[in-house]
Backbone as CSV, one residue per row, in Angstrom:
resi,resn,N_x,N_y,N_z,CA_x,CA_y,CA_z,C_x,C_y,C_z
1,MET,111.555,49.856,75.436,111.747,48.420,75.204,110.977,47.622,76.252
2,LEU,110.191,46.664,75.818,109.395,45.847,76.726,110.287,44.849,77.453
3,ARG,110.211,44.874,78.787,110.952,43.908,79.600,109.990,42.801,80.032
4,ILE,110.306,41.570,79.684,109.408,40.452,79.976,110.218,39.180,80.138
5,SER,109.850,38.378,81.123,110.562,37.126,81.340,110.161,36.110,80.271
6,PRO,111.029,35.143,79.974,110.685,34.126,78.964,109.404,33.371,79.288
7,ILE,109.189,33.038,80.563,107.975,32.314,80.946,106.745,33.177,80.708
8,ALA,106.849,34.467,81.064,105.717,35.371,80.870,105.411,35.542,79.389
9,ARG,106.446,35.632,78.554,106.218,35.786,77.119,105.507,34.546,76.551
10,ARG,105.946,33.365,76.981,105.325,32.144,76.498,103.857,32.064,76.929
11,MET,103.587,32.445,78.170,102.211,32.434,78.662,101.351,33.414,77.865
12,ALA,101.893,34.592,77.589,101.145,35.595,76.828,100.822,35.077,75.434
13,ASP,101.790,34.417,74.795,101.559,33.850,73.455,100.471,32.785,73.501
14,GLU,100.534,31.911,74.518,99.578,30.815,74.612,98.159,31.315,74.890
15,LEU,98.067,32.421,75.651,96.754,32.954,76.023,96.237,33.993,75.042
16,GLY,97.069,34.354,74.062,96.652,35.359,73.092,96.608,36.758,73.676
17,ILE,97.478,37.051,74.620,97.509,38.344,75.301,98.633,39.207,74.739
18,ASP,98.328,40.485,74.499,99.361,41.439,74.089,100.065,41.925,75.351
19,PRO,101.332,41.545,75.582,102.007,41.907,76.848,102.207,43.405,77.012
20,ARG,102.091,44.163,75.910,102.265,45.618,76.028,101.110,46.282,76.777
21,LEU,100.018,45.546,76.982,98.858,46.084,77.685,98.955,45.914,79.200
22,ILE,100.035,45.329,79.670,100.151,44.975,81.085,101.297,45.749,81.739
23,ARG,101.050,46.227,82.958,102.134,46.848,83.729,102.936,45.752,84.433
24,GLY,104.232,45.796,84.265,105.082,44.833,84.934,105.358,45.238,86.360
25,THR,105.398,44.287,87.266,105.675,44.573,88.682,107.056,44.081,89.094
26,GLY,107.776,43.533,88.158,109.114,43.057,88.471,110.133,44.189,88.469
27,PRO,111.413,43.873,88.676,112.476,44.892,88.667,112.464,45.681,87.362
28,GLU,112.504,47.031,87.485,112.519,47.936,86.343,111.314,47.722,85.418
29,GLY,110.181,47.356,86.010,108.956,47.194,85.227,108.876,45.913,84.433
30,ARG,109.687,44.929,84.761,109.718,43.663,84.038,108.423,42.881,84.250
31,LEU,107.852,42.368,83.162,106.655,41.543,83.239,107.019,40.138,83.719
32,THR,106.262,39.642,84.671,106.523,38.316,85.218,105.314,37.406,85.009
33,LYS,105.488,36.154,85.354,104.407,35.178,85.261,103.199,35.632,86.073
34,LYS,103.440,36.198,87.272,102.334,36.640,88.131,101.551,37.765,87.472
35,ASP,102.243,38.645,86.728,101.554,39.744,86.051,100.601,39.206,84.986
36,ILE,101.059,38.189,84.237,100.209,37.598,83.199,99.000,36.924,83.838
37,GLU,99.239,36.188,84.918,98.143,35.498,85.600,97.128,36.496,86.145
38,ALA,97.612,37.600,86.735,96.716,38.607,87.299,95.905,39.279,86.195
39,TYR,96.532,39.564,85.087,95.836,40.202,83.969,94.752,39.288,83.409
40,GLU,95.060,38.000,83.318,94.108,37.038,82.768,92.838,36.968,83.635
41,LYS,92.976,37.190,84.953,91.842,37.080,85.866,91.094,38.392,86.041
42,SER,91.661,39.493,85.539,91.056,40.808,85.761,90.376,41.320,84.505
43,PRO,89.479,42.339,84.621,88.865,42.952,83.436,89.943,43.585,82.573
44,LYS,89.883,43.353,81.280,90.942,43.833,80.376,90.801,45.318,80.056
45,ALA,89.557,45.840,80.104,89.335,47.203,79.617,90.070,48.231,80.440
46,GLY,90.248,47.978,81.736,90.871,48.974,82.584,92.369,48.913,82.594
47,SER,92.979,48.000,81.881,94.422,47.852,81.903,95.084,48.942,81.103
48,ALA,96.273,49.319,81.515,97.028,50.368,80.818,98.252,49.756,80.181
49,PRO,98.756,50.374,79.100,99.964,49.842,78.474,101.170,50.004,79.367
50,ALA,102.157,49.171,79.158,103.397,49.263,79.923,104.041,50.615,79.694
51,PRO,104.728,51.180,80.722,105.337,52.499,80.591,106.245,52.579,79.372
52,GLY,106.051,53.615,78.575,106.929,53.839,77.423,106.597,53.005,76.219
53,ALA,105.634,52.065,76.338,105.315,51.191,75.206,104.176,51.789,74.403
54,PRO,104.278,51.850,73.069,103.180,52.378,72.247,101.981,51.454,72.303
55,PHE,100.767,52.059,72.299,99.556,51.242,72.330,99.153,50.926,70.899
56,THR,99.374,49.682,70.476,99.007,49.231,69.135,98.261,47.925,69.263
57,PRO,96.938,47.966,69.154,96.179,46.706,69.242,96.650,45.719,68.179
58,VAL,96.839,44.487,68.587,97.308,43.460,67.666,96.254,42.366,67.556
59,THR,95.840,42.080,66.331,94.891,41.002,66.089,95.639,39.817,65.499
60,VAL,95.622,38.713,66.195,96.345,37.528,65.753,95.341,36.412,65.463
61,SER,95.387,35.897,64.247,94.528,34.768,63.902,95.177,33.475,64.381
62,ARG,94.429,32.706,65.148,94.977,31.453,65.668,94.236,30.244,65.096
63,GLU,93.544,30.462,63.978,92.861,29.368,63.313,93.828,28.619,62.408
64,ASP,93.725,27.308,62.363,94.541,26.515,61.442,94.127,26.801,60.006
65,THR,95.103,26.791,59.116,94.842,27.011,57.699,95.361,25.826,56.910
66,THR,94.551,25.270,56.049,94.957,24.160,55.192,95.236,24.702,53.795
67,VAL,96.462,24.511,53.330,96.879,25.009,52.015,97.122,23.812,51.098
68,PRO,96.328,23.644,50.066,96.545,22.516,49.149,97.913,22.602,48.484
69,LEU,98.547,21.463,48.264,99.840,21.440,47.594,99.677,21.748,46.113
70,THR,100.574,22.592,45.603,100.613,22.818,44.163,101.252,21.604,43.504
71,LYS,101.154,21.526,42.194,101.786,20.422,41.476,103.293,20.439,41.699
72,LEU,103.890,21.654,41.713,105.337,21.754,41.917,105.713,21.294,43.313
73,ARG,104.978,21.766,44.334,105.303,21.364,45.704,105.088,19.870,45.903
74,SER,104.075,19.303,45.265,103.850,17.856,45.353,105.015,17.086,44.737
75,ALA,105.511,17.585,43.597,106.641,16.922,42.943,107.893,17.021,43.804
76,ILE,108.122,18.188,44.409,109.280,18.369,45.290,109.178,17.419,46.480
77,ALA,107.995,17.349,47.087,107.803,16.473,48.250,108.094,15.022,47.889
78,ARG,107.583,14.587,46.758,107.773,13.195,46.341,109.242,12.888,46.058
79,ARG,109.895,13.784,45.305,111.290,13.536,44.919,112.242,13.628,46.111
80,MET,112.027,14.593,46.995,112.924,14.748,48.136,112.749,13.606,49.138
81,ALA,111.508,13.171,49.338,111.282,12.028,50.229,111.933,10.767,49.660
82,GLU,111.800,10.585,48.356,112.431,9.438,47.702,113.947,9.505,47.823
83,SER,114.495,10.700,47.603,115.949,10.860,47.676,116.469,10.562,49.075
84,LYS,115.811,11.143,50.080,116.306,11.014,51.450,116.147,9.603,51.994
85,THR,115.160,8.868,51.499,114.915,7.527,52.022,115.602,6.422,51.218
86,THR,116.010,6.721,49.988,116.621,5.678,49.153,118.087,5.938,48.830
87,VAL,118.537,7.172,48.974,119.925,7.505,48.646,120.730,7.661,49.931
88,PRO,121.801,6.880,50.111,122.637,7.016,51.318,123.537,8.250,51.218
89,HIS,123.099,9.341,51.813,123.841,10.604,51.770,125.029,10.580,52.729
90,PHE,126.103,11.272,52.351,127.129,11.666,53.318,127.563,13.083,52.972
91,TYR,128.209,13.774,53.929,128.420,15.212,53.804,129.863,15.592,54.145
92,ILE,130.399,16.556,53.394,131.737,17.088,53.659,131.678,18.602,53.504
93,THR,132.195,19.325,54.506,132.170,20.789,54.494,133.583,21.355,54.433
94,ASN,133.768,22.351,53.584,135.040,23.078,53.497,134.791,24.566,53.697
95,GLU,135.778,25.239,54.279,135.748,26.705,54.365,136.725,27.253,53.346
96,ILE,136.279,28.244,52.578,137.043,28.735,51.431,137.375,30.205,51.609
97,ASP,138.612,30.568,51.305,139.038,31.969,51.297,138.495,32.618,50.032
98,MET,137.496,33.477,50.182,136.856,34.098,49.023,137.415,35.481,48.704
99,GLY,138.450,35.895,49.426,139.041,37.205,49.153,139.469,37.378,47.705
100,PRO,140.182,36.394,47.109,140.585,36.537,45.708,139.403,36.645,44.749
101,VAL,138.326,35.913,45.000,137.140,36.014,44.141,136.500,37.393,44.271
102,VAL,136.388,37.883,45.510,135.789,39.202,45.731,136.569,40.273,44.972
103,GLU,137.887,40.188,45.018,138.725,41.191,44.341,138.641,41.056,42.825
104,LEU,138.722,39.825,42.312,138.650,39.624,40.865,137.273,40.016,40.339
105,ARG,136.235,39.679,41.057,134.875,40.060,40.636,134.746,41.578,40.552
106,LYS,135.314,42.268,41.510,135.269,43.732,41.500,135.950,44.287,40.252
107,GLN,137.107,43.737,39.911,137.842,44.203,38.734,137.082,43.885,37.443
108,LEU,136.555,42.664,37.343,135.847,42.272,36.133,134.561,43.070,35.947
109,ASN,133.844,43.326,37.015,132.607,44.093,36.907,132.872,45.535,36.502
110,ALA,134.016,46.066,36.953,134.398,47.424,36.526,134.657,47.452,35.024
111,MET,135.239,46.377,34.501,135.501,46.288,33.059,134.222,46.053,32.267
112,LEU,133.323,45.233,32.808,132.094,44.898,32.099,131.098,46.048,32.082
113,GLY,131.167,46.908,33.090,130.243,48.026,33.163,128.817,47.536,33.314
114,GLU,127.902,48.148,32.583,126.493,47.778,32.683,126.119,46.635,31.752
115,SER,127.099,46.100,31.019,126.793,45.052,30.048,126.436,43.725,30.703
116,GLY,126.733,43.582,31.979,126.400,42.332,32.667,127.302,42.090,33.855
117,LYS,126.771,42.295,35.050,127.560,42.119,36.258,127.654,40.638,36.622
118,LEU,128.821,40.252,37.096,129.035,38.883,37.550,128.666,38.764,39.023
119,SER,128.052,37.649,39.395,127.746,37.367,40.791,128.764,36.377,41.337
120,VAL,128.825,36.266,42.641,129.696,35.263,43.259,129.277,33.868,42.799
121,ASN,127.977,33.675,42.604,127.491,32.361,42.180,128.044,31.951,40.821
122,ASP,128.283,32.904,39.936,128.844,32.578,38.627,130.225,31.939,38.784
123,PHE,131.020,32.472,39.708,132.343,31.901,39.980,132.204,30.498,40.573
124,ILE,131.212,30.317,41.438,130.997,29.020,42.076,130.614,27.968,41.040
125,VAL,129.719,28.332,40.121,129.290,27.390,39.080,130.480,26.956,38.232
126,LYS,131.287,27.916,37.803,132.415,27.577,36.935,133.456,26.753,37.699
127,ALA,133.738,27.116,38.936,134.718,26.373,39.734,134.265,24.934,39.960
128,ALA,132.973,24.752,40.251,132.451,23.393,40.443,132.547,22.592,39.155
129,ALA,132.237,23.224,38.019,132.287,22.533,36.723,133.709,22.082,36.399
130,LEU,134.692,22.935,36.675,136.086,22.561,36.408,136.546,21.435,37.334
131,ALA,136.078,21.468,38.586,136.433,20.390,39.516,135.804,19.075,39.067
132,LEU,134.611,19.137,38.496,133.941,17.926,38.014,134.704,17.281,36.860
133,ARG,135.421,18.073,36.096,136.272,17.501,35.034,137.267,16.519,35.626
134,GLN,137.800,16.856,36.805,138.814,16.017,37.436,138.206,14.804,38.139
135,PHE,136.930,14.897,38.491,136.295,13.825,39.272,134.978,13.413,38.604
136,PRO,135.069,12.671,37.510,133.862,12.272,36.769,132.911,11.404,37.577
137,ASN,133.406,10.791,38.651,132.537,9.974,39.479,131.548,10.821,40.281
138,ILE,131.861,12.119,40.437,130.928,13.023,41.112,129.891,13.529,40.110
139,ASN,130.314,13.618,38.848,129.412,14.049,37.766,128.744,12.797,37.181
140,ALA,127.964,12.131,38.008,127.490,10.794,37.654,126.114,10.536,38.234
141,ALA,125.592,9.344,37.948,124.298,8.924,38.473,124.323,7.426,38.734
142,PHE,123.654,7.008,39.797,123.529,5.584,40.113,122.425,4.979,39.255
143,ASN,122.713,3.819,38.653,121.760,3.208,37.726,121.563,1.727,38.048
144,GLY,121.231,1.473,39.305,120.972,0.092,39.711,122.245,-0.725,39.843
145,SER,122.647,-1.420,38.778,123.847,-2.256,38.810,125.043,-1.562,38.183
146,SER,124.930,-0.284,37.861,126.036,0.437,37.232,125.992,1.907,37.616
147,VAL,127.091,2.602,37.307,127.187,4.053,37.509,127.371,4.714,36.154
148,VAL,126.544,5.691,35.856,126.651,6.426,34.590,127.488,7.671,34.820
149,ARG,128.655,7.729,34.194,129.486,8.933,34.241,129.131,9.802,33.035
150,HIS,128.603,10.961,33.313,128.108,11.817,32.240,129.251,12.443,31.448
151,GLY,129.075,12.465,30.122,130.075,13.103,29.271,130.015,14.611,29.344
152,HIS,128.814,15.172,29.526,128.641,16.616,29.634,128.579,17.012,31.109
153,ILE,129.014,18.220,31.391,128.934,18.759,32.749,127.869,19.844,32.741
154,ASN,126.672,19.469,33.178,125.522,20.371,33.182,125.176,20.710,34.626
155,VAL,125.447,21.950,35.017,125.306,22.344,36.418,123.938,22.972,36.661
156,GLY,123.154,22.315,37.517,121.851,22.854,37.895,121.994,23.875,39.005
157,ASN,121.154,24.914,38.961,121.133,25.949,39.995,119.728,26.023,40.573
158,ALA,119.606,25.768,41.869,118.296,25.816,42.519,117.821,27.264,42.590
159,VAL,116.631,27.520,42.070,116.054,28.861,42.035,114.742,28.852,42.817
160,SER,114.592,29.808,43.725,113.369,29.917,44.507,112.275,30.588,43.675
161,VAL,111.129,29.924,43.572,109.960,30.490,42.899,108.808,30.471,43.897
162,GLU,107.698,31.079,43.526,106.591,31.259,44.468,106.092,29.937,45.038
163,ALA,106.034,28.911,44.217,105.461,27.637,44.672,106.502,26.665,45.213
164,GLY,107.794,27.025,45.194,108.819,26.101,45.684,110.164,26.362,45.053
165,LEU,110.753,25.317,44.472,112.078,25.411,43.864,112.067,24.819,42.466
166,LEU,112.831,25.448,41.584,113.116,24.881,40.271,114.627,24.879,40.088
167,THR,115.130,23.917,39.352,116.558,23.847,39.071,116.786,24.188,37.608
168,VAL,117.434,25.335,37.362,117.750,25.728,35.988,119.168,25.260,35.673
169,VAL,119.383,24.844,34.444,120.592,24.085,34.105,121.489,24.837,33.127
170,VAL,122.764,25.036,33.522,123.787,25.577,32.627,124.493,24.394,31.975
171,ARG,124.272,24.206,30.701,124.844,23.060,29.992,126.301,23.326,29.621
172,ASP,127.123,22.269,29.768,128.561,22.379,29.460,129.171,23.588,30.160
173,ALA,128.882,23.702,31.447,129.331,24.861,32.220,130.852,24.962,32.279
174,ASP,131.538,23.831,32.184,133.005,23.853,32.240,133.612,24.534,31.027
175,ALA,132.863,24.589,29.915,133.396,25.155,28.674,132.919,26.586,28.436
176,LYS,132.159,27.156,29.370,131.608,28.492,29.174,132.340,29.526,30.023
177,SER,132.340,30.761,29.528,132.977,31.852,30.257,132.076,32.307,31.397
178,LEU,132.639,33.069,32.317,131.850,33.601,33.428,130.686,34.471,32.936
179,PRO,130.912,35.379,31.949,129.765,36.165,31.456,128.680,35.302,30.809
180,GLN,129.067,34.234,30.112,128.072,33.345,29.521,127.234,32.668,30.608
181,ILE,127.912,32.170,31.635,127.212,31.522,32.745,126.258,32.511,33.405
182,SER,126.742,33.712,33.649,125.930,34.742,34.296,124.683,35.055,33.486
183,SER,124.867,35.251,32.180,123.754,35.600,31.302,122.709,34.482,31.265
184,GLU,123.158,33.236,31.167,122.230,32.113,31.084,121.450,31.925,32.381
185,VAL,122.158,31.964,33.509,121.483,31.765,34.797,120.457,32.866,35.035
186,ASN,120.828,34.116,34.769,119.902,35.231,34.985,118.659,35.101,34.110
187,ALA,118.854,34.737,32.843,117.725,34.614,31.920,116.802,33.475,32.335
188,MET,117.380,32.326,32.671,116.551,31.177,33.061,115.846,31.415,34.389
189,ALA,116.551,32.047,35.350,115.936,32.332,36.651,114.767,33.299,36.487
190,ALA,114.922,34.283,35.611,113.839,35.248,35.368,112.631,34.549,34.761
191,ARG,112.878,33.656,33.801,111.758,32.921,33.197,111.061,32.036,34.234
192,ALA,111.862,31.410,35.096,111.287,30.541,36.120,110.390,31.332,37.066
193,ARG,110.836,32.503,37.491,110.054,33.307,38.439,108.843,33.947,37.785
194,ASP,108.908,34.136,36.466,107.766,34.715,35.741,106.793,33.646,35.252
195,GLY,107.088,32.379,35.553,106.218,31.303,35.103,106.325,31.024,33.624
196,LYS,107.447,31.393,33.009,107.642,31.211,31.568,108.817,30.277,31.271
197,VAL,109.113,29.385,32.225,110.265,28.507,32.088,110.098,27.583,30.880
198,LYS,111.206,27.320,30.205,111.218,26.391,29.079,111.650,25.020,29.578
199,SER,111.198,23.967,28.898,111.533,22.617,29.348,113.042,22.396,29.352
200,GLU,113.740,22.963,28.349,115.196,22.770,28.290,115.930,23.513,29.402
201,ASP,115.246,24.447,30.068,115.866,25.177,31.180,116.064,24.294,32.405
202,VAL,115.206,23.291,32.565,115.135,22.600,33.857,115.422,21.098,33.793
203,VAL,115.819,20.597,32.638,116.113,19.169,32.551,117.579,18.947,32.179
204,GLY,118.095,17.764,32.571,119.428,17.369,32.125,120.584,17.725,33.023
205,SER,120.318,18.131,34.280,121.447,18.457,35.160,122.231,17.192,35.497
206,THR,123.541,17.341,35.668,124.387,16.227,36.100,124.979,16.480,37.486
207,PHE,124.790,17.692,37.993,125.291,18.108,39.308,124.496,19.359,39.666
208,THR,124.206,19.546,40.951,123.372,20.680,41.356,124.054,21.523,42.418
209,ILE,123.804,22.843,42.337,124.279,23.785,43.352,123.065,24.470,43.969
210,SER,123.012,24.479,45.292,121.991,25.220,46.020,122.702,26.304,46.814
211,ASN,122.522,27.546,46.408,123.234,28.678,47.001,122.257,29.538,47.789
212,LEU,122.425,29.569,49.121,121.589,30.403,49.985,122.379,31.582,50.540
213,GLY,123.491,31.913,49.887,124.347,32.989,50.370,123.655,34.320,50.488
214,MET,122.691,34.601,49.607,121.991,35.882,49.641,121.070,36.022,50.839
215,TYR,120.854,34.919,51.567,119.977,34.954,52.737,120.762,34.962,54.056
216,ASP,122.024,35.321,53.998,122.864,35.423,55.199,122.903,34.090,55.953
217,VAL,123.177,33.025,55.190,123.246,31.672,55.753,124.712,31.281,55.936
218,ASP,125.059,30.817,57.120,126.436,30.405,57.382,126.763,29.117,56.628
219,SER,125.977,28.075,56.850,126.169,26.810,56.137,124.917,25.963,56.294
220,PHE,124.758,24.988,55.418,123.634,24.069,55.495,123.964,22.837,54.664
221,VAL,123.133,21.813,54.759,123.282,20.639,53.905,122.031,20.512,53.047
222,ALA,122.213,20.037,51.819,121.100,19.921,50.877,120.818,18.459,50.573
223,ILE,119.603,18.189,50.129,119.204,16.839,49.729,119.521,16.665,48.246
224,ILE,120.129,15.543,47.904,120.525,15.264,46.525,119.309,15.297,45.604
225,ASN,119.506,15.887,44.439,118.453,16.000,43.433,118.586,14.828,42.459
226,PRO,117.811,13.762,42.636,117.957,12.582,41.774,117.743,12.947,40.302
227,PRO,118.488,12.335,39.380,119.407,11.212,39.590,120.858,11.635,39.839
228,ASP,121.114,12.927,40.102,122.488,13.370,40.356,123.109,12.571,41.503
229,ALA,124.433,12.452,41.457,125.144,11.754,42.529,125.536,12.692,43.660
230,ALA,125.382,14.015,43.436,125.817,14.957,44.466,125.148,16.311,44.279
231,ILE,125.134,17.079,45.374,124.659,18.461,45.351,125.557,19.279,46.261
232,LEU,125.806,20.522,45.885,126.689,21.400,46.657,125.855,22.496,47.299
233,ALA,125.899,22.591,48.627,125.187,23.620,49.376,126.159,24.731,49.741
234,VAL,125.831,25.962,49.357,126.754,27.094,49.506,126.155,28.151,50.425
235,GLY,126.922,28.575,51.420,126.494,29.634,52.330,126.992,30.995,51.880
236,SER,126.929,31.958,52.787,127.301,33.337,52.461,128.815,33.517,52.447
237,ALA,129.292,34.352,51.516,130.675,34.826,51.559,130.663,36.080,52.422
238,ARG,131.360,36.039,53.548,131.278,37.158,54.487,132.640,37.458,55.102
239,GLU,132.783,38.686,55.551,134.021,39.062,56.232,134.056,38.415,57.613
240,ALA,135.244,37.930,57.985,135.384,37.225,59.256,136.818,37.368,59.757
241,PRO,137.025,37.247,61.073,138.395,37.268,61.595,139.126,35.987,61.202
242,VAL,140.331,36.119,60.672,141.123,34.964,60.254,142.560,35.162,60.717
243,VAL,143.284,34.066,60.787,144.700,34.126,61.162,145.549,33.875,59.912
244,LYS,146.394,34.844,59.559,147.295,34.715,58.413,148.732,34.879,58.901
245,ASP,149.510,33.818,58.697,150.910,33.843,59.130,151.036,34.244,60.597
246,GLY,150.148,33.723,61.424,150.207,33.981,62.856,149.656,35.320,63.282
247,VAL,149.066,36.081,62.338,148.554,37.410,62.657,147.042,37.435,62.420
248,LEU,146.313,38.000,63.360,144.865,38.109,63.226,144.524,39.208,62.223
249,ALA,143.660,38.880,61.271,143.284,39.840,60.241,141.817,39.611,59.867
250,VAL,141.331,40.454,58.961,139.960,40.312,58.455,140.032,39.748,57.043
251,GLY,139.265,38.698,56.790,139.257,38.082,55.463,137.844,37.698,55.058
252,TRP,137.712,37.251,53.825,136.415,36.785,53.309,136.388,35.263,53.356
253,ARG,135.356,34.704,53.961,135.241,33.259,54.076,133.845,32.792,53.655
254,MET,133.803,31.593,53.095,132.542,30.986,52.672,132.606,29.491,52.958
255,LYS,131.501,28.919,53.453,131.434,27.487,53.694,130.589,26.816,52.614
256,ALA,131.067,25.679,52.162,130.341,24.898,51.158,130.327,23.443,51.610
257,THR,129.188,22.799,51.436,129.018,21.409,51.867,128.518,20.566,50.705
258,ILE,129.234,19.489,50.412,128.760,18.565,49.392,127.977,17.439,50.058
259,SER,126.814,17.140,49.490,126.055,15.935,49.859,126.253,14.957,48.717
260,ALA,126.749,13.762,49.015,127.082,12.815,47.956,126.426,11.462,48.197
261,ASP,126.197,10.763,47.105,125.576,9.441,47.115,126.654,8.394,47.375
262,HIS,126.556,7.719,48.521,127.606,6.766,48.917,127.598,5.506,48.045
263,ARG,126.588,5.319,47.235,126.579,4.199,46.290,127.479,4.478,45.096
264,VAL,127.756,5.765,44.867,128.517,6.172,43.688,129.937,6.586,44.041
265,THR,130.103,7.257,45.165,131.409,7.792,45.534,131.648,7.594,47.021
266,ASP,132.871,7.877,47.449,133.256,7.706,48.851,133.828,9.004,49.410
267,GLY,134.056,8.995,50.734,134.496,10.203,51.421,135.781,10.794,50.874
268,ALA,136.764,9.950,50.603,138.061,10.457,50.136,137.921,11.158,48.787
269,GLU,137.159,10.549,47.875,136.986,11.153,46.550,136.221,12.469,46.646
270,ALA,135.152,12.500,47.438,134.376,13.733,47.597,135.217,14.815,48.260
271,ALA,136.076,14.428,49.209,136.961,15.399,49.862,137.966,15.970,48.862
272,GLN,138.465,15.139,47.976,139.394,15.621,46.953,138.699,16.557,45.972
273,PHE,137.450,16.240,45.645,136.676,17.151,44.801,136.547,18.514,45.483
274,MET,136.241,18.512,46.778,136.092,19.776,47.509,137.404,20.539,47.575
275,GLN,138.523,19.823,47.672,139.828,20.481,47.660,140.075,21.168,46.318
276,ALA,139.714,20.478,45.219,139.900,21.065,43.888,138.995,22.285,43.705
277,PHE,137.764,22.193,44.164,136.818,23.311,44.101,137.349,24.500,44.896
278,LYS,137.834,24.235,46.092,138.395,25.264,46.967,139.619,25.925,46.322
279,LYS,140.517,25.120,45.764,141.735,25.643,45.164,141.427,26.580,43.996
280,THR,140.423,26.206,43.199,140.073,27.039,42.047,139.510,28.381,42.493
281,LEU,138.682,28.398,43.523,138.134,29.666,44.007,139.190,30.512,44.703
282,GLU,140.143,29.868,45.335,141.185,30.637,46.013,142.259,31.117,45.042
283,GLU,142.274,30.558,43.834,143.160,31.019,42.750,142.286,31.245,41.513
284,PRO,141.400,32.245,41.541,140.328,32.347,40.551,140.777,32.678,39.130
285,LEU,142.038,33.033,38.928,142.512,33.226,37.567,142.437,31.931,36.765
286,ARG,142.390,30.789,37.495,142.214,29.504,36.815,140.885,29.463,36.041
287,LEU,139.905,30.255,36.512,138.610,30.288,35.857,138.658,30.994,34.507
288,MET,139.722,31.733,34.272,139.842,32.505,33.045,140.590,31.747,31.961
289,LEU,141.178,30.601,32.333,142.003,29.848,31.366,141.133,29.023,30.429
């Protein structure tokens, strides 16, 4: 293992020097600022690698690269800048006990077999859709002098594609079963990543979910996808130490953050929506009714 001080590492990066080529003179062979300075002033050919370090020449390009924006990235840049500068965002975060979802998902997937496995995201989509039934002001859009409360609950799911992000839409998600939601999201996401997306896949969302749980993300906040009034940012469901009835135990926890348009809704209403969303996931049999 290479031992190097933070200052020495920064100097090596700035000078384009591979620190493995230098013998450290500090305690236990630690590379110091003086070692980097001495190496920079001396002939490089006679230098030996640090003890125990493999000799692997590293070529690092330090030239700037200009990458033209794709049409998709240009559209994302324009819409997100417009959203962040014109929509007054506010944020509310809840931590959710995902143990019941993890257990129910395990049971349902055992029953479904290879016909179609359910993901945690499928439960999240359905739970959010049911919560939106109770809070139509969240399933809405600002329209200048009025607020449009949508009759349908169409949940958009942000999908990562090569050029950026696309939002695929599950229409009437509150009225669909978990397997239906799973099948639709998987099919639309596959088309999006293969460049075969259909126009009906990506238009008409009334609420959006951005789930980064698969990337080991604790929590984050998302920018509202206009004209939606809100977006839900979801982190990883992970095992964590929790206190139950005064006893320390291991449980499953997930953080979710709603970003909401303050022109359409307020903190108390958004907090109540998050409570309803949380309650449904913590009692997931409600998703089967």
